[in-house]
C-alpha positions in Angstrom: 87.1 -103.7 115.9 87.4 -101.6 119.1 84.6 -101.6 121.6 84.3 -100.2 125.1 82.5 -101.8 128.0 84.4 -100.5 131.1 87.7 -98.8 132.0 88.9 -102.1 133.7 88.3 -104.1 130.5 89.9 -101.3 128.4 93.0 -101.4 130.5 93.1 -105.2 129.9 92.9 -104.4 126.2 95.8 -102.0 126.5 98.0 -104.7 128.0 97.5 -106.8 124.8 97.9 -103.9 122.3 101.0 -101.8 122.2 99.2 -99.1 120.2 95.9 -99.5 122.1 95.4 -95.8 123.0 95.9 -94.8 119.4 93.4 -97.4 118.3 90.9 -96.1 120.8 91.3 -92.5 119.9 91.0 -93.3 116.2 87.8 -95.2 116.9 86.2 -92.3 118.8 87.2 -89.7 116.3 85.4 -91.7 113.6 82.4 -92.2 115.8 82.2 -88.5 116.6 82.4 -87.6 112.9 79.7 -90.2 112.0 77.3 -88.9 114.7 78.1 -85.2 114.5 74.4 -84.5 113.6 73.7 -85.2 117.3 75.7 -82.0 118.0 77.1 -83.4 121.2 80.5 -81.7 120.6 81.2 -78.1 120.0 84.9 -78.8 119.3 86.9 -81.9 118.9 90.6 -81.8 119.8 91.5 -84.4 117.2 95.2 -83.6 116.6 96.2 -83.3 120.2 94.2 -86.4 121.2 96.1 -88.4 118.6 99.4 -87.1 119.8 98.5 -87.7 123.4 97.5 -91.3 122.6 100.8 -91.9 120.9 102.7 -90.5 123.9 100.7 -92.8 126.3 101.3 -95.9 124.1 105.0 -95.0 124.2 104.8 -94.6 128.0 103.5 -98.2 128.3 106.2 -99.5 126.0 108.9 -98.0 128.3 107.4 -99.6 131.3 106.7 -96.3 133.1 104.1 -96.0 135.9 100.7 -95.5 134.5 97.9 -93.2 135.8 94.6 -94.6 137.0 92.8 -93.2 133.9 95.6 -94.2 131.5 94.3 -93.8 128.0 90.7 -93.1 129.0 89.0 -90.9 126.5 87.1 -88.1 128.2 84.9 -85.2 127.1 84.4 -82.1 129.1 81.3 -79.8 129.3 81.8 -76.4 127.8 81.8 -74.7 131.2 85.1 -76.4 132.4 88.3 -74.5 131.6 91.1 -76.2 129.6 94.1 -74.0 129.1 94.5 -72.8 125.5 91.1 -74.1 124.5 87.9 -72.2 123.9 85.4 -72.3 126.8 82.1 -70.5 125.9 79.5 -71.8 128.3 77.3 -72.4 125.3 77.0 -68.6 125.0 77.6 -66.0 122.3 78.9 -63.6 125.0 82.0 -65.9 125.4 82.3 -66.9 121.8 85.9 -67.8 120.9 87.2 -67.0 124.5 90.2 -69.2 125.3 90.9 -70.2 128.8 94.2 -69.1 130.3 94.4 -71.8 132.9 93.2 -75.4 133.6 90.4 -76.3 135.9 91.5 -78.4 138.8 89.5 -81.4 137.4 91.3 -81.0 134.1 94.7 -81.0 135.9 93.8 -84.2 137.7 92.6 -85.9 134.6 95.8 -85.1 132.7 97.9 -86.2 135.7 96.3 -89.6 135.6 96.9 -90.1 131.9 93.4 -89.3 130.6 92.9 -88.1 127.0 90.6 -85.1 126.6 89.0 -85.4 123.2 86.8 -82.3 123.1 84.4 -79.9 124.7 80.7 -80.7 124.8 77.6 -78.7 124.0 75.4 -77.5 126.9 72.6 -75.1 127.8 73.9 -71.6 127.9 75.7 -71.0 131.3 74.2 -74.4 132.4 70.7 -72.9 132.5 68.2 -75.4 131.1 66.7 -78.9 131.3 66.7 -79.8 127.6 69.9 -78.6 125.9 67.8 -76.4 123.7 69.3 -73.2 125.1 72.8 -73.4 123.7 73.8 -70.5 121.4 75.3 -73.1 119.1 72.4 -75.4 118.5 70.3 -78.2 120.0 71.7 -81.5 121.1 69.7 -84.6 120.0 69.0 -87.7 122.0 70.7 -90.7 120.2 67.9 -93.1 121.1 65.2 -90.9 119.4 66.7 -87.9 117.6 63.4 -86.0 117.7 63.7 -85.8 121.5 65.9 -83.8 123.9 68.8 -85.4 125.8 68.1 -83.4 128.9 70.1 -80.6 130.2 72.1 -78.7 130.9 74.8 -81.3 130.4 73.1 -82.8 127.4 76.2 -83.0 125.1 78.1 -84.8 127.8 75.3 -87.3 128.4 74.9 -88.0 124.7 78.6 -88.5 124.1 78.6 -91.4 126.6 75.2 -92.7 125.4 76.2 -92.7 121.7 79.7 -94.2 122.4 81.6 -91.0 121.6 83.6 -91.0 124.8 84.3 -93.4 127.6 83.3 -91.0 130.3 82.4 -87.3 130.4 82.4 -84.5 132.9 79.4 -82.2 133.3 78.1 -79.8 136.0 75.0 -80.2 138.2 73.3 -77.2 139.8 69.9 -78.6 140.1 70.0 -81.9 138.2 72.0 -81.1 135.2 73.9 -84.4 135.3 71.3 -86.7 136.7 68.4 -85.6 134.5 70.2 -86.0 131.1 71.7 -89.2 132.4 68.1 -90.4 133.0 66.9 -89.3 129.6 69.9 -90.9 127.8 70.1 -94.2 129.8 73.5 -93.7 131.4 74.9 -93.3 134.9 75.0 -89.7 136.1 76.7 -88.9 139.5 76.6 -85.6 141.4 78.9 -85.8 144.4 78.5 -83.9 147.7 79.0 -80.1 147.5 82.7 -79.6 148.1 83.8 -83.1 147.1 85.2 -81.9 143.8 86.9 -78.5 143.4 84.9 -76.0 141.4 88.1 -74.0 140.4 87.9 -73.6 136.7 84.1 -74.2 136.5 82.2 -71.2 135.0 79.8 -70.4 137.8 76.0 -70.4 137.5 75.0 -70.6 141.2 78.1 -70.9 143.4 76.5 -72.5 146.4 74.8 -75.2 144.2 77.2 -76.0 141.4 79.1 -79.2 141.5 81.0 -81.0 138.8 79.6 -84.5 138.0 80.4 -87.6 136.0 78.7 -89.5 133.2 79.6 -93.2 132.6 78.4 -96.5 131.4 79.0 -98.2 134.7 79.0 -97.3 138.4 82.5 -98.6 138.7 83.8 -96.2 136.1 82.0 -93.3 137.8 83.6 -94.4 141.1 87.1 -94.5 139.6 86.7 -91.1 138.0 85.3 -89.6 141.2 88.4 -91.0 143.1 90.7 -89.2 140.6 89.0 -85.8 140.4 88.1 -85.3 144.1 90.1 -83.9 146.9 91.6 -80.7 148.4 92.5 -77.7 146.3 94.1 -74.5 147.4 92.2 -72.7 144.7 88.8 -73.5 146.1 87.9 -72.4 149.6 84.7 -74.4 149.6 86.3 -77.8 148.8 86.3 -80.4 151.5 89.4 -81.5 153.3 88.0 -84.9 154.0 90.2 -87.8 152.7 89.1 -89.3 149.4 88.2 -93.0 149.7 89.2 -95.6 147.2 85.7 -95.6 145.8 86.3 -98.1 143.0 87.9 -100.8 145.2 85.2 -100.3 147.9 82.5 -101.4 145.5 83.8 -104.9 146.0 82.6 -105.4 149.6 80.3 -108.2 150.4 76.6 -107.5 149.8 74.5 -106.4 152.7 71.0 -105.2 153.6 70.2 -101.4 153.4 67.8 -99.1 155.3 66.2 -97.1 152.6 63.5 -94.3 152.6 61.4 -92.7 149.9 59.3 -89.6 150.0 55.7 -90.6 149.8 54.6 -87.4 148.2 57.3 -87.8 145.5 55.9 -91.1 144.3 52.3 -89.9 144.6 52.9 -86.6 142.8 50.3 -86.0 140.0 53.0 -85.0 137.6 54.8 -88.4 137.7 54.2 -90.6 134.7 51.9 -93.5 135.9 54.1 -96.2 134.3 57.2 -94.8 136.0 55.4 -94.8 139.3 54.2 -98.4 138.9 57.7 -99.5 137.9 59.5 -97.8 140.9 56.8 -99.1 143.3 57.5 -102.6 141.9 61.2 -102.1 142.6 60.4 -101.0 146.2 58.4 -104.2 146.7 61.2 -106.3 145.3 63.8 -104.6 147.6 61.6 -105.5 150.6 61.3 -109.1 149.4 65.1 -109.1 149.2 65.4 -108.2 152.9 66.0 -104.5 152.7 64.1 -102.0 154.8 62.2 -99.6 152.6 59.9 -97.1 154.3 57.8 -94.2 153.1 58.3 -90.9 154.8 56.3 -87.7 154.8 57.7 -84.8 152.8 55.2 -82.0 152.7 57.7 -79.5 151.3 57.9 -81.1 147.8 56.1 -78.3 146.1 58.3 -75.7 147.8 61.6 -77.0 146.5 61.5 -75.8 142.9 60.5 -72.2 143.8 63.1 -72.1 146.5 65.7 -73.4 144.1 64.9 -70.9 141.4 64.8 -67.9 143.8 68.2 -68.7 145.1 70.0 -69.8 142.0 68.8 -66.9 139.9 69.9 -64.5 142.6 73.4 -66.1 142.5 73.4 -66.1 138.7 72.5 -62.4 138.7 75.7 -61.7 140.7 78.0 -64.2 139.0 77.1 -63.2 135.4 77.6 -59.5 136.1 81.3 -60.0 135.3 80.4 -60.6 131.6 80.4 -56.9 130.7 82.0 -57.0 127.2 84.9 -54.8 128.5 87.8 -57.2 129.0 86.7 -60.2 126.9 83.8 -61.7 125.1 81.2 -60.4 122.7 80.8 -56.7 122.3 78.0 -55.2 120.3 78.8 -52.6 117.6 78.8 -49.2 119.3 76.3 -46.6 118.2 77.7 -44.0 120.5 80.3 -43.7 123.2 78.0 -44.2 126.2 79.3 -47.0 128.5 75.8 -48.0 129.8 74.5 -48.3 126.2 77.5 -50.5 125.4 76.8 -52.7 128.4 73.1 -53.0 127.6 73.6 -53.7 123.9 76.3 -56.3 124.4 74.6 -58.2 127.2 71.2 -58.1 125.4 72.8 -59.5 122.2 75.3 -61.8 124.0 73.0 -63.6 126.4 70.2 -65.8 125.2 66.6 -65.5 126.3 66.7 -68.1 129.1 69.8 -66.5 130.6 68.3 -63.0 130.4 65.1 -64.3 132.1 67.1 -65.8 135.0 69.3 -62.7 135.4 66.3 -60.5 135.6 64.5 -62.8 138.0 67.6 -62.9 140.2 68.0 -59.2 140.2 64.3 -58.8 141.1 64.5 -61.1 144.2 67.7 -59.3 145.4 66.1 -55.8 145.0 65.5 -53.8 148.1 61.7 -54.1 148.2 61.7 -57.9 147.7 64.8 -59.3 149.3 63.2 -60.3 152.6 60.0 -61.6 150.9 61.8 -63.8 148.4 65.5 -64.4 149.0 65.5 -64.5 152.8 62.4 -66.7 152.8 64.0 -69.1 150.3 67.1 -69.3 152.5 64.9 -70.2 155.5 63.2 -73.0 153.5 66.7 -74.2 152.4 67.6 -74.5 156.1 64.4 -76.5 156.8 65.2 -78.8 154.0 68.7 -79.4 155.3 67.2 -80.2 158.7 64.9 -82.7 157.1 67.8 -84.4 155.4 69.6 -84.7 158.7 66.5 -86.1 160.3 66.1 -88.7 157.5 69.7 -89.8 157.4 69.7 -90.3 161.2 67.5 -93.3 160.5 68.2 -94.4 156.9 71.2 -94.9 154.7 69.6 -93.7 151.5 66.6 -92.0 149.9 65.3 -93.3 146.5 63.0 -91.4 144.1 62.3 -91.0 140.4 65.0 -88.9 138.8 62.5 -87.1 136.5 58.7 -87.0 136.2 58.6 -88.3 132.6 60.8 -89.7 129.9 62.6 -87.5 127.4 60.2 -85.1 125.7 60.1 -83.9 122.1 62.4 -81.0 121.0 60.4 -77.8 121.2 57.6 -79.5 123.2 58.1 -77.4 126.4 59.9 -74.4 124.9 56.9 -72.1 125.5 56.0 -73.4 128.9 58.6 -72.4 131.4 56.7 -73.7 134.4 56.5 -77.2 132.9 60.3 -77.0 132.1 61.1 -75.9 135.6 58.9 -78.7 137.1 61.1 -81.2 135.3 63.6 -80.5 138.1 61.2 -81.4 140.9 63.0 -84.6 142.0 66.6 -83.5 141.5 66.9 -80.0 143.1 66.6 -81.3 146.7 70.1 -82.8 146.6 71.6 -79.5 145.4 69.7 -77.4 148.0 71.1 -79.5 150.9 74.4 -80.4 149.3 74.2 -84.2 149.4 75.4 -86.7 146.8 73.0 -88.2 144.3 73.1 -90.5 141.3 70.8 -91.5 138.5 71.2 -95.1 137.4 69.6 -96.5 134.2 67.4 -99.4 135.4 64.2 -99.3 133.4 62.7 -99.0 129.9 59.3 -97.4 129.4 56.7 -98.8 127.0 57.6 -95.9 124.7 61.0 -97.6 124.4 62.8 -94.7 126.2 65.0 -95.3 129.2 64.4 -93.9 132.7 66.3 -94.3 135.9 66.2 -94.3 139.6 67.7 -91.5 141.7 69.5 -92.5 144.9 70.7 -90.0 147.6 72.8 -90.5 150.6 74.1 -88.3 153.5 76.9 -85.7 153.0 80.2 -87.4 151.8 78.6 -90.8 151.9 79.5 -91.4 148.3 80.9 -94.9 149.1 77.4 -96.1 150.3 75.8 -94.4 147.3 78.0 -96.1 144.8 77.8 -99.5 146.6 74.0 -99.5 146.6 73.9 -98.2 143.0 76.3 -100.9 141.8 74.3 -103.6 143.5 71.0 -102.5 141.9 72.6 -102.4 138.5 74.2 -105.9 138.7 
């Protein structure tokens, strides 16, 4: 019977099995069907995945050079474009819309022999922290199906958690990879802003969005990051810095780290007491192991969520204006020939309530009377936060914190309390505001039997140190 532990072990399996890719794809298709009630996938590319697997098995038989992700079964969040395949962003307004080109990350996956097995459910336009906002239904946490998997990349997290893919790609605007990774007990990596091209990623907030990776191990996340990172002529914001060999650099000799944590983050009244005690115990153990771990003051903690939502909703208001029901997407039945009425009817019916809420909030903060009071002020706070990160990383290699304030909550528990839902992002949005890499690693289990992780952040483009420290803590 096929089982997956890591990409490295899988590649060893392929050396011993001439039809190994076909065996793997057959296994995952059966698992996806068996666990379809989790609603992790919106669409499974079964026939083409089988065909791709056979082609890759044949490639090995012929002794041809193999890609770094040869035969690796991957899922992609329903905001990443794959030519000839539907990409709906979890929204009715893009129902049945087929992409006319590949996202850069998809091109790179295919070039390195990956098998894309399907597109995964998500909160509509990546707006949400629970995966309850998809127009196509709620995703369920495989550990406790009465609970949310986190969002917005909940389908991608569950597919790795439940053994439906080897790795998955999601997107992270304010924690949408790390938070569901925490809730589902898997690795969730958000690289530096600009490390991975955003070409072909449906935009929510362009100065925050970053494609991220879900995996079982840090090593698998490192290898995938190595493959999908790098320069891209189609994205002017992507970095031209060389891409390190992240996976091989994990193997360096262990060393001692200088680590900081925000005192106010660990003492926040919204943090689950057991999670606080567990992370405090880890900090003490790290000190006993010879690492430097110091508390630092961070009196802006309660400002980061408002700053994040002012800026991201403003960008969303602009980005989502293109979905006007004229060229593509859902169009409401016309009651008359007035263009404005068609816009209003189509967008009101096509966008869900959470997307409508954020568009209206973003339009408000950009309006003439409130631009300086809200948008400009939020940009100033963002600059202060960036300066704070520069100050911290001048002295320390990493910052650690909880990923989330609590373990996965019940489906429907916070649906009517938007403030509580927004505050679920309190620990994750800092990394997006300042553009640094961050990861959630699954280290702990709560007394309620649910997993929770540790978030680690490092300086801009210091993914190597981030991955090395994460790998050491997990092993």
